[in-house]
mmCIF file of the N, C-alpha and C atoms, coordinates in Angstrom:
data_MODEL
# 
_entry.id   MODEL 
# 
loop_
_atom_site.group_PDB 
_atom_site.id 
_atom_site.type_symbol 
_atom_site.label_atom_id 
_atom_site.label_alt_id 
_atom_site.label_comp_id 
_atom_site.label_asym_id 
_atom_site.label_entity_id 
_atom_site.label_seq_id 
_atom_site.pdbx_PDB_ins_code 
_atom_site.Cartn_x 
_atom_site.Cartn_y 
_atom_site.Cartn_z 
_atom_site.occupancy 
_atom_site.B_iso_or_equiv 
_atom_site.pdbx_formal_charge 
_atom_site.auth_seq_id 
_atom_site.auth_comp_id 
_atom_site.auth_asym_id 
_atom_site.auth_atom_id 
_atom_site.pdbx_PDB_model_num 
ATOM 1   N N  . MET A 1 1  ? 88.148  95.701  152.062 1.00 0.00 ? 1  MET A N  1 
ATOM 2   C CA . MET A 1 1  ? 87.474  95.760  150.775 1.00 0.00 ? 1  MET A CA 1 
ATOM 3   C C  . MET A 1 1  ? 87.196  94.330  150.339 1.00 0.00 ? 1  MET A C  1 
ATOM 4   N N  . ARG A 1 2  ? 85.993  94.077  149.892 1.00 0.00 ? 2  ARG A N  1 
ATOM 5   C CA . ARG A 1 2  ? 85.640  92.760  149.390 1.00 0.00 ? 2  ARG A CA 1 
ATOM 6   C C  . ARG A 1 2  ? 85.846  92.739  147.883 1.00 0.00 ? 2  ARG A C  1 
ATOM 7   N N  . VAL A 1 3  ? 86.510  91.690  147.402 1.00 0.00 ? 3  VAL A N  1 
ATOM 8   C CA . VAL A 1 3  ? 86.797  91.561  145.977 1.00 0.00 ? 3  VAL A CA 1 
ATOM 9   C C  . VAL A 1 3  ? 86.388  90.177  145.502 1.00 0.00 ? 3  VAL A C  1 
ATOM 10  N N  . LYS A 1 4  ? 86.150  90.065  144.211 1.00 0.00 ? 4  LYS A N  1 
ATOM 11  C CA . LYS A 1 4  ? 85.714  88.806  143.617 1.00 0.00 ? 4  LYS A CA 1 
ATOM 12  C C  . LYS A 1 4  ? 86.680  88.419  142.507 1.00 0.00 ? 4  LYS A C  1 
ATOM 13  N N  . CYS A 1 5  ? 87.156  87.187  142.521 1.00 0.00 ? 5  CYS A N  1 
ATOM 14  C CA . CYS A 1 5  ? 88.069  86.688  141.499 1.00 0.00 ? 5  CYS A CA 1 
ATOM 15  C C  . CYS A 1 5  ? 87.325  86.585  140.167 1.00 0.00 ? 5  CYS A C  1 
ATOM 16  N N  . VAL A 1 6  ? 87.964  87.030  139.097 1.00 0.00 ? 6  VAL A N  1 
ATOM 17  C CA . VAL A 1 6  ? 87.305  87.028  137.788 1.00 0.00 ? 6  VAL A CA 1 
ATOM 18  C C  . VAL A 1 6  ? 87.236  85.634  137.174 1.00 0.00 ? 6  VAL A C  1 
ATOM 19  N N  . ILE A 1 7  ? 88.033  84.696  137.683 1.00 0.00 ? 7  ILE A N  1 
ATOM 20  C CA . ILE A 1 7  ? 88.051  83.357  137.103 1.00 0.00 ? 7  ILE A CA 1 
ATOM 21  C C  . ILE A 1 7  ? 87.155  82.389  137.867 1.00 0.00 ? 7  ILE A C  1 
ATOM 22  N N  . CYS A 1 8  ? 87.373  82.292  139.191 1.00 0.00 ? 8  CYS A N  1 
ATOM 23  C CA . CYS A 1 8  ? 86.648  81.286  139.969 1.00 0.00 ? 8  CYS A CA 1 
ATOM 24  C C  . CYS A 1 8  ? 85.504  81.862  140.793 1.00 0.00 ? 8  CYS A C  1 
ATOM 25  N N  . ASP A 1 9  ? 85.291  83.163  140.757 1.00 0.00 ? 9  ASP A N  1 
ATOM 26  C CA . ASP A 1 9  ? 84.190  83.846  141.443 1.00 0.00 ? 9  ASP A CA 1 
ATOM 27  C C  . ASP A 1 9  ? 84.199  83.689  142.964 1.00 0.00 ? 9  ASP A C  1 
ATOM 28  N N  . THR A 1 10 ? 85.355  83.452  143.572 1.00 0.00 ? 10 THR A N  1 
ATOM 29  C CA . THR A 1 10 ? 85.426  83.427  145.025 1.00 0.00 ? 10 THR A CA 1 
ATOM 30  C C  . THR A 1 10 ? 85.527  84.862  145.532 1.00 0.00 ? 10 THR A C  1 
ATOM 31  N N  . ILE A 1 11 ? 84.928  85.103  146.671 1.00 0.00 ? 11 ILE A N  1 
ATOM 32  C CA . ILE A 1 11 ? 84.938  86.433  147.265 1.00 0.00 ? 11 ILE A CA 1 
ATOM 33  C C  . ILE A 1 11 ? 85.932  86.433  148.416 1.00 0.00 ? 11 ILE A C  1 
ATOM 34  N N  . GLU A 1 12 ? 86.841  87.402  148.395 1.00 0.00 ? 12 GLU A N  1 
ATOM 35  C CA . GLU A 1 12 ? 87.862  87.527  149.426 1.00 0.00 ? 12 GLU A CA 1 
ATOM 36  C C  . GLU A 1 12 ? 87.872  88.945  149.952 1.00 0.00 ? 12 GLU A C  1 
ATOM 37  N N  . SER A 1 13 ? 88.562  89.116  151.066 1.00 0.00 ? 13 SER A N  1 
ATOM 38  C CA . SER A 1 13 ? 88.713  90.434  151.662 1.00 0.00 ? 13 SER A CA 1 
ATOM 39  C C  . SER A 1 13 ? 90.172  90.856  151.582 1.00 0.00 ? 13 SER A C  1 
ATOM 40  N N  . ILE A 1 14 ? 90.420  92.085  151.145 1.00 0.00 ? 14 ILE A N  1 
ATOM 41  C CA . ILE A 1 14 ? 91.781  92.617  151.141 1.00 0.00 ? 14 ILE A CA 1 
ATOM 42  C C  . ILE A 1 14 ? 91.768  93.941  151.906 1.00 0.00 ? 14 ILE A C  1 
ATOM 43  N N  . GLU A 1 15 ? 92.904  94.310  152.413 1.00 0.00 ? 15 GLU A N  1 
ATOM 44  C CA . GLU A 1 15 ? 93.016  95.551  153.176 1.00 0.00 ? 15 GLU A CA 1 
ATOM 45  C C  . GLU A 1 15 ? 92.812  96.758  152.266 1.00 0.00 ? 15 GLU A C  1 
ATOM 46  N N  . ASP A 1 16 ? 92.179  97.781  152.797 1.00 0.00 ? 16 ASP A N  1 
ATOM 47  C CA . ASP A 1 16 ? 91.872  98.979  152.006 1.00 0.00 ? 16 ASP A CA 1 
ATOM 48  C C  . ASP A 1 16 ? 93.106  99.781  151.624 1.00 0.00 ? 16 ASP A C  1 
ATOM 49  N N  . HIS A 1 17 ? 94.176  99.670  152.401 1.00 0.00 ? 17 HIS A N  1 
ATOM 50  C CA . HIS A 1 17 ? 95.356  100.493 152.139 1.00 0.00 ? 17 HIS A CA 1 
ATOM 51  C C  . HIS A 1 17 ? 96.365  99.845  151.187 1.00 0.00 ? 17 HIS A C  1 
ATOM 52  N N  . LEU A 1 18 ? 96.111  98.638  150.725 1.00 0.00 ? 18 LEU A N  1 
ATOM 53  C CA . LEU A 1 18 ? 97.026  97.969  149.796 1.00 0.00 ? 18 LEU A CA 1 
ATOM 54  C C  . LEU A 1 18 ? 96.968  98.625  148.409 1.00 0.00 ? 18 LEU A C  1 
ATOM 55  N N  . PRO A 1 19 ? 98.089  98.596  147.690 1.00 0.00 ? 19 PRO A N  1 
ATOM 56  C CA . PRO A 1 19 ? 98.095  99.179  146.337 1.00 0.00 ? 19 PRO A CA 1 
ATOM 57  C C  . PRO A 1 19 ? 97.088  98.522  145.395 1.00 0.00 ? 19 PRO A C  1 
ATOM 58  N N  . SER A 1 20 ? 96.892  97.220  145.533 1.00 0.00 ? 20 SER A N  1 
ATOM 59  C CA . SER A 1 20 ? 95.932  96.546  144.650 1.00 0.00 ? 20 SER A CA 1 
ATOM 60  C C  . SER A 1 20 ? 94.502  97.014  144.924 1.00 0.00 ? 20 SER A C  1 
ATOM 61  N N  . ALA A 1 21 ? 94.177  97.311  146.183 1.00 0.00 ? 21 ALA A N  1 
ATOM 62  C CA . ALA A 1 21 ? 92.847  97.827  146.511 1.00 0.00 ? 21 ALA A CA 1 
ATOM 63  C C  . ALA A 1 21 ? 92.658  99.225  145.924 1.00 0.00 ? 21 ALA A C  1 
ATOM 64  N N  . LYS A 1 22 ? 93.712  100.031 145.963 1.00 0.00 ? 22 LYS A N  1 
ATOM 65  C CA . LYS A 1 22 ? 93.626  101.373 145.382 1.00 0.00 ? 22 LYS A CA 1 
ATOM 66  C C  . LYS A 1 22 ? 93.409  101.299 143.870 1.00 0.00 ? 22 LYS A C  1 
ATOM 67  N N  . LYS A 1 23 ? 94.107  100.369 143.204 1.00 0.00 ? 23 LYS A N  1 
ATOM 68  C CA . LYS A 1 23 ? 93.925  100.213 141.755 1.00 0.00 ? 23 LYS A CA 1 
ATOM 69  C C  . LYS A 1 23 ? 92.490  99.827  141.424 1.00 0.00 ? 23 LYS A C  1 
ATOM 70  N N  . LEU A 1 24 ? 91.944  98.882  142.202 1.00 0.00 ? 24 LEU A N  1 
ATOM 71  C CA . LEU A 1 24 ? 90.580  98.432  141.936 1.00 0.00 ? 24 LEU A CA 1 
ATOM 72  C C  . LEU A 1 24 ? 89.566  99.545  142.189 1.00 0.00 ? 24 LEU A C  1 
ATOM 73  N N  . ARG A 1 25 ? 89.817  100.352 143.183 1.00 0.00 ? 25 ARG A N  1 
ATOM 74  C CA . ARG A 1 25 ? 88.905  101.437 143.517 1.00 0.00 ? 25 ARG A CA 1 
ATOM 75  C C  . ARG A 1 25 ? 88.964  102.566 142.493 1.00 0.00 ? 25 ARG A C  1 
ATOM 76  N N  . ASN A 1 26 ? 90.151  102.938 142.067 1.00 0.00 ? 26 ASN A N  1 
ATOM 77  C CA . ASN A 1 26 ? 90.313  104.105 141.212 1.00 0.00 ? 26 ASN A CA 1 
ATOM 78  C C  . ASN A 1 26 ? 90.210  103.811 139.721 1.00 0.00 ? 26 ASN A C  1 
ATOM 79  N N  . ARG A 1 27 ? 90.478  102.596 139.333 1.00 0.00 ? 27 ARG A N  1 
ATOM 80  C CA . ARG A 1 27 ? 90.416  102.223 137.915 1.00 0.00 ? 27 ARG A CA 1 
ATOM 81  C C  . ARG A 1 27 ? 89.614  100.935 137.767 1.00 0.00 ? 27 ARG A C  1 
ATOM 82  N N  . PRO A 1 28 ? 88.346  101.043 137.461 1.00 0.00 ? 28 PRO A N  1 
ATOM 83  C CA . PRO A 1 28 ? 87.493  99.849  137.413 1.00 0.00 ? 28 PRO A CA 1 
ATOM 84  C C  . PRO A 1 28 ? 87.886  98.834  136.344 1.00 0.00 ? 28 PRO A C  1 
ATOM 85  N N  . ILE A 1 29 ? 88.739  99.211  135.395 1.00 0.00 ? 29 ILE A N  1 
ATOM 86  C CA . ILE A 1 29 ? 89.153  98.259  134.368 1.00 0.00 ? 29 ILE A CA 1 
ATOM 87  C C  . ILE A 1 29 ? 90.071  97.185  134.951 1.00 0.00 ? 29 ILE A C  1 
ATOM 88  N N  . HIS A 1 30 ? 90.756  97.502  136.050 1.00 0.00 ? 30 HIS A N  1 
ATOM 89  C CA . HIS A 1 30 ? 91.617  96.523  136.708 1.00 0.00 ? 30 HIS A CA 1 
ATOM 90  C C  . HIS A 1 30 ? 90.751  95.451  137.353 1.00 0.00 ? 30 HIS A C  1 
ATOM 91  N N  . THR A 1 31 ? 91.162  94.215  137.245 1.00 0.00 ? 31 THR A N  1 
ATOM 92  C CA . THR A 1 31 ? 90.393  93.112  137.814 1.00 0.00 ? 31 THR A CA 1 
ATOM 93  C C  . THR A 1 31 ? 91.221  92.387  138.859 1.00 0.00 ? 31 THR A C  1 
ATOM 94  N N  . TYR A 1 32 ? 90.550  91.661  139.742 1.00 0.00 ? 32 TYR A N  1 
ATOM 95  C CA . TYR A 1 32 ? 91.210  90.935  140.825 1.00 0.00 ? 32 TYR A CA 1 
ATOM 96  C C  . TYR A 1 32 ? 91.257  89.452  140.480 1.00 0.00 ? 32 TYR A C  1 
ATOM 97  N N  . MET A 1 33 ? 92.387  88.823  140.763 1.00 0.00 ? 33 MET A N  1 
ATOM 98  C CA . MET A 1 33 ? 92.537  87.384  140.585 1.00 0.00 ? 33 MET A CA 1 
ATOM 99  C C  . MET A 1 33 ? 93.099  86.805  141.882 1.00 0.00 ? 33 MET A C  1 
ATOM 100 N N  . CYS A 1 34 ? 92.475  85.761  142.410 1.00 0.00 ? 34 CYS A N  1 
ATOM 101 C CA . CYS A 1 34 ? 92.921  85.181  143.674 1.00 0.00 ? 34 CYS A CA 1 
ATOM 102 C C  . CYS A 1 34 ? 94.287  84.510  143.501 1.00 0.00 ? 34 CYS A C  1 
ATOM 103 N N  . ASP A 1 35 ? 94.945  84.250  144.614 1.00 0.00 ? 35 ASP A N  1 
ATOM 104 C CA . ASP A 1 35 ? 96.293  83.678  144.577 1.00 0.00 ? 35 ASP A CA 1 
ATOM 105 C C  . ASP A 1 35 ? 96.320  82.291  143.942 1.00 0.00 ? 35 ASP A C  1 
ATOM 106 N N  . GLU A 1 36 ? 95.276  81.488  144.185 1.00 0.00 ? 36 GLU A N  1 
ATOM 107 C CA . GLU A 1 36 ? 95.228  80.138  143.614 1.00 0.00 ? 36 GLU A CA 1 
ATOM 108 C C  . GLU A 1 36 ? 95.144  80.182  142.086 1.00 0.00 ? 36 GLU A C  1 
ATOM 109 N N  . CYS A 1 37 ? 94.302  81.042  141.562 1.00 0.00 ? 37 CYS A N  1 
ATOM 110 C CA . CYS A 1 37 ? 94.170  81.164  140.110 1.00 0.00 ? 37 CYS A CA 1 
ATOM 111 C C  . CYS A 1 37 ? 95.438  81.736  139.498 1.00 0.00 ? 37 CYS A C  1 
ATOM 112 N N  . ARG A 1 38 ? 96.025  82.731  140.157 1.00 0.00 ? 38 ARG A N  1 
ATOM 113 C CA . ARG A 1 38 ? 97.262  83.333  139.659 1.00 0.00 ? 38 ARG A CA 1 
ATOM 114 C C  . ARG A 1 38 ? 98.388  82.304  139.604 1.00 0.00 ? 38 ARG A C  1 
ATOM 115 N N  . ALA A 1 39 ? 98.491  81.459  140.652 1.00 0.00 ? 39 ALA A N  1 
ATOM 116 C CA . ALA A 1 39 ? 99.528  80.420  140.690 1.00 0.00 ? 39 ALA A CA 1 
ATOM 117 C C  . ALA A 1 39 ? 99.285  79.382  139.595 1.00 0.00 ? 39 ALA A C  1 
ATOM 118 N N  . ARG A 1 40 ? 98.025  79.008  139.388 1.00 0.00 ? 40 ARG A N  1 
ATOM 119 C CA . ARG A 1 40 ? 97.699  78.007  138.364 1.00 0.00 ? 40 ARG A CA 1 
ATOM 120 C C  . ARG A 1 40 ? 98.036  78.530  136.970 1.00 0.00 ? 40 ARG A C  1 
ATOM 121 N N  . ILE A 1 41 ? 97.717  79.774  136.677 1.00 0.00 ? 41 ILE A N  1 
ATOM 122 C CA . ILE A 1 41 ? 98.002  80.350  135.369 1.00 0.00 ? 41 ILE A CA 1 
ATOM 123 C C  . ILE A 1 41 ? 99.501  80.503  135.171 1.00 0.00 ? 41 ILE A C  1 
ATOM 124 N N  . THR A 1 42 ? 100.210 80.930  136.218 1.00 0.00 ? 42 THR A N  1 
ATOM 125 C CA . THR A 1 42 ? 101.664 81.071  136.142 1.00 0.00 ? 42 THR A CA 1 
ATOM 126 C C  . THR A 1 42 ? 102.323 79.730  135.851 1.00 0.00 ? 42 THR A C  1 
ATOM 127 N N  . GLU A 1 43 ? 101.875 78.694  136.538 1.00 0.00 ? 43 GLU A N  1 
ATOM 128 C CA . GLU A 1 43 ? 102.450 77.354  136.343 1.00 0.00 ? 43 GLU A CA 1 
ATOM 129 C C  . GLU A 1 43 ? 102.224 76.858  134.919 1.00 0.00 ? 43 GLU A C  1 
ATOM 130 N N  . LYS A 1 44 ? 101.009 77.025  134.416 1.00 0.00 ? 44 LYS A N  1 
ATOM 131 C CA . LYS A 1 44 ? 100.714 76.553  133.059 1.00 0.00 ? 44 LYS A CA 1 
ATOM 132 C C  . LYS A 1 44 ? 101.463 77.362  132.004 1.00 0.00 ? 44 LYS A C  1 
ATOM 133 N N  . THR A 1 45 ? 101.623 78.664  132.230 1.00 0.00 ? 45 THR A N  1 
ATOM 134 C CA . THR A 1 45 ? 102.369 79.499  131.291 1.00 0.00 ? 45 THR A CA 1 
ATOM 135 C C  . THR A 1 45 ? 103.829 79.094  131.264 1.00 0.00 ? 45 THR A C  1 
ATOM 136 N N  . GLU A 1 46 ? 104.406 78.831  132.428 1.00 0.00 ? 46 GLU A N  1 
ATOM 137 C CA . GLU A 1 46 ? 105.803 78.387  132.481 1.00 0.00 ? 46 GLU A CA 1 
ATOM 138 C C  . GLU A 1 46 ? 105.994 77.064  131.752 1.00 0.00 ? 46 GLU A C  1 
ATOM 139 N N  . LYS A 1 47 ? 105.041 76.163  131.847 1.00 0.00 ? 47 LYS A N  1 
ATOM 140 C CA . LYS A 1 47 ? 105.123 74.893  131.118 1.00 0.00 ? 47 LYS A CA 1 
ATOM 141 C C  . LYS A 1 47 ? 105.122 75.137  129.609 1.00 0.00 ? 47 LYS A C  1 
ATOM 142 N N  . ARG A 1 48 ? 104.246 76.058  129.137 1.00 0.00 ? 48 ARG A N  1 
ATOM 143 C CA . ARG A 1 48 ? 104.199 76.366  127.706 1.00 0.00 ? 48 ARG A CA 1 
ATOM 144 C C  . ARG A 1 48 ? 105.481 77.029  127.244 1.00 0.00 ? 48 ARG A C  1 
ATOM 145 N N  . VAL A 1 49 ? 106.044 77.905  128.066 1.00 0.00 ? 49 VAL A N  1 
ATOM 146 C CA . VAL A 1 49 ? 107.298 78.576  127.701 1.00 0.00 ? 49 VAL A CA 1 
ATOM 147 C C  . VAL A 1 49 ? 108.413 77.551  127.584 1.00 0.00 ? 49 VAL A C  1 
ATOM 148 N N  . ASN A 1 50 ? 108.451 76.584  128.477 1.00 0.00 ? 50 ASN A N  1 
ATOM 149 C CA . ASN A 1 50 ? 109.508 75.577  128.473 1.00 0.00 ? 50 ASN A CA 1 
ATOM 150 C C  . ASN A 1 50 ? 109.427 74.621  127.288 1.00 0.00 ? 50 ASN A C  1 
ATOM 151 N N  . THR A 1 51 ? 108.283 74.541  126.616 1.00 0.00 ? 51 THR A N  1 
ATOM 152 C CA . THR A 1 51 ? 108.185 73.680  125.435 1.00 0.00 ? 51 THR A CA 1 
ATOM 153 C C  . THR A 1 51 ? 108.927 74.271  124.254 1.00 0.00 ? 51 THR A C  1 
ATOM 154 N N  . GLY A 1 52 ? 109.146 75.593  124.277 1.00 0.00 ? 52 GLY A N  1 
ATOM 155 C CA . GLY A 1 52 ? 109.821 76.244  123.163 1.00 0.00 ? 52 GLY A CA 1 
ATOM 156 C C  . GLY A 1 52 ? 108.879 76.637  122.043 1.00 0.00 ? 52 GLY A C  1 
ATOM 157 N N  . GLN A 1 53 ? 107.600 76.369  122.182 1.00 0.00 ? 53 GLN A N  1 
ATOM 158 C CA . GLN A 1 53 ? 106.613 76.685  121.156 1.00 0.00 ? 53 GLN A CA 1 
ATOM 159 C C  . GLN A 1 53 ? 105.740 77.870  121.543 1.00 0.00 ? 53 GLN A C  1 
ATOM 160 N N  . PHE A 1 54 ? 106.112 78.612  122.566 1.00 0.00 ? 54 PHE A N  1 
ATOM 161 C CA . PHE A 1 54 ? 105.325 79.728  123.058 1.00 0.00 ? 54 PHE A CA 1 
ATOM 162 C C  . PHE A 1 54 ? 105.946 81.035  122.587 1.00 0.00 ? 54 PHE A C  1 
ATOM 163 N N  . PHE A 1 55 ? 105.206 81.813  121.836 1.00 0.00 ? 55 PHE A N  1 
ATOM 164 C CA . PHE A 1 55 ? 105.684 83.081  121.315 1.00 0.00 ? 55 PHE A CA 1 
ATOM 165 C C  . PHE A 1 55 ? 104.697 84.178  121.672 1.00 0.00 ? 55 PHE A C  1 
ATOM 166 N N  . VAL A 1 56 ? 105.210 85.362  121.927 1.00 0.00 ? 56 VAL A N  1 
ATOM 167 C CA . VAL A 1 56 ? 104.382 86.537  122.164 1.00 0.00 ? 56 VAL A CA 1 
ATOM 168 C C  . VAL A 1 56 ? 104.498 87.407  120.926 1.00 0.00 ? 56 VAL A C  1 
ATOM 169 N N  . TYR A 1 57 ? 103.369 87.741  120.345 1.00 0.00 ? 57 TYR A N  1 
ATOM 170 C CA . TYR A 1 57 ? 103.350 88.558  119.144 1.00 0.00 ? 57 TYR A CA 1 
ATOM 171 C C  . TYR A 1 57 ? 103.054 89.997  119.537 1.00 0.00 ? 57 TYR A C  1 
ATOM 172 N N  . ARG A 1 58 ? 104.016 90.890  119.304 1.00 0.00 ? 58 ARG A N  1 
ATOM 173 C CA . ARG A 1 58 ? 103.836 92.303  119.608 1.00 0.00 ? 58 ARG A CA 1 
ATOM 174 C C  . ARG A 1 58 ? 104.305 93.122  118.427 1.00 0.00 ? 58 ARG A C  1 
ATOM 175 N N  . SER A 1 59 ? 103.573 94.124  118.103 1.00 0.00 ? 59 SER A N  1 
ATOM 176 C CA . SER A 1 59 ? 103.856 95.077  117.037 1.00 0.00 ? 59 SER A CA 1 
ATOM 177 C C  . SER A 1 59 ? 104.206 94.387  115.715 1.00 0.00 ? 59 SER A C  1 
ATOM 178 N N  . GLY A 1 60 ? 103.518 93.289  115.427 1.00 0.00 ? 60 GLY A N  1 
ATOM 179 C CA . GLY A 1 60 ? 103.679 92.638  114.150 1.00 0.00 ? 60 GLY A CA 1 
ATOM 180 C C  . GLY A 1 60 ? 104.943 91.804  114.001 1.00 0.00 ? 60 GLY A C  1 
ATOM 181 N N  . LYS A 1 61 ? 105.787 91.761  114.991 1.00 0.00 ? 61 LYS A N  1 
ATOM 182 C CA . LYS A 1 61 ? 107.013 90.967  114.905 1.00 0.00 ? 61 LYS A CA 1 
ATOM 183 C C  . LYS A 1 61 ? 106.938 89.784  115.848 1.00 0.00 ? 61 LYS A C  1 
ATOM 184 N N  . GLN A 1 62 ? 107.520 88.688  115.447 1.00 0.00 ? 62 GLN A N  1 
ATOM 185 C CA . GLN A 1 62 ? 107.517 87.496  116.269 1.00 0.00 ? 62 GLN A CA 1 
ATOM 186 C C  . GLN A 1 62 ? 108.699 87.542  117.225 1.00 0.00 ? 62 GLN A C  1 
ATOM 187 N N  . LYS A 1 63 ? 108.402 87.488  118.529 1.00 0.00 ? 63 LYS A N  1 
ATOM 188 C CA . LYS A 1 63 ? 109.446 87.524  119.542 1.00 0.00 ? 63 LYS A CA 1 
ATOM 189 C C  . LYS A 1 63 ? 109.246 86.348  120.499 1.00 0.00 ? 63 LYS A C  1 
ATOM 190 N N  . GLU A 1 64 ? 110.328 85.766  120.889 1.00 0.00 ? 64 GLU A N  1 
ATOM 191 C CA . GLU A 1 64 ? 110.233 84.659  121.837 1.00 0.00 ? 64 GLU A CA 1 
ATOM 192 C C  . GLU A 1 64 ? 110.179 85.223  123.247 1.00 0.00 ? 64 GLU A C  1 
ATOM 193 N N  . TRP A 1 65 ? 109.308 84.658  124.064 1.00 0.00 ? 65 TRP A N  1 
ATOM 194 C CA . TRP A 1 65 ? 109.150 85.112  125.442 1.00 0.00 ? 65 TRP A CA 1 
ATOM 195 C C  . TRP A 1 65 ? 110.118 84.367  126.323 1.00 0.00 ? 65 TRP A C  1 
ATOM 196 N N  . LEU A 1 66 ? 110.907 85.067  127.065 1.00 0.00 ? 66 LEU A N  1 
ATOM 197 C CA . LEU A 1 66 ? 111.956 84.557  127.952 1.00 0.00 ? 66 LEU A CA 1 
ATOM 198 C C  . LEU A 1 66 ? 113.010 83.845  127.216 1.00 0.00 ? 66 LEU A C  1 
# 
């Protein structure tokens, strides 16, 4: 299955039998993100969490993430 990263628009091939391919096929709302973009976002999020100024707001209450 050919997929396109939503951030950097690179086109990659993934196996048809993988769970991520099934999600993309059956639920078009799911999007694909390449490993490089996923690693970059994870790294930047971890840096923000480590500053102590990163909060996730859910159901109207302020909660600290991790």
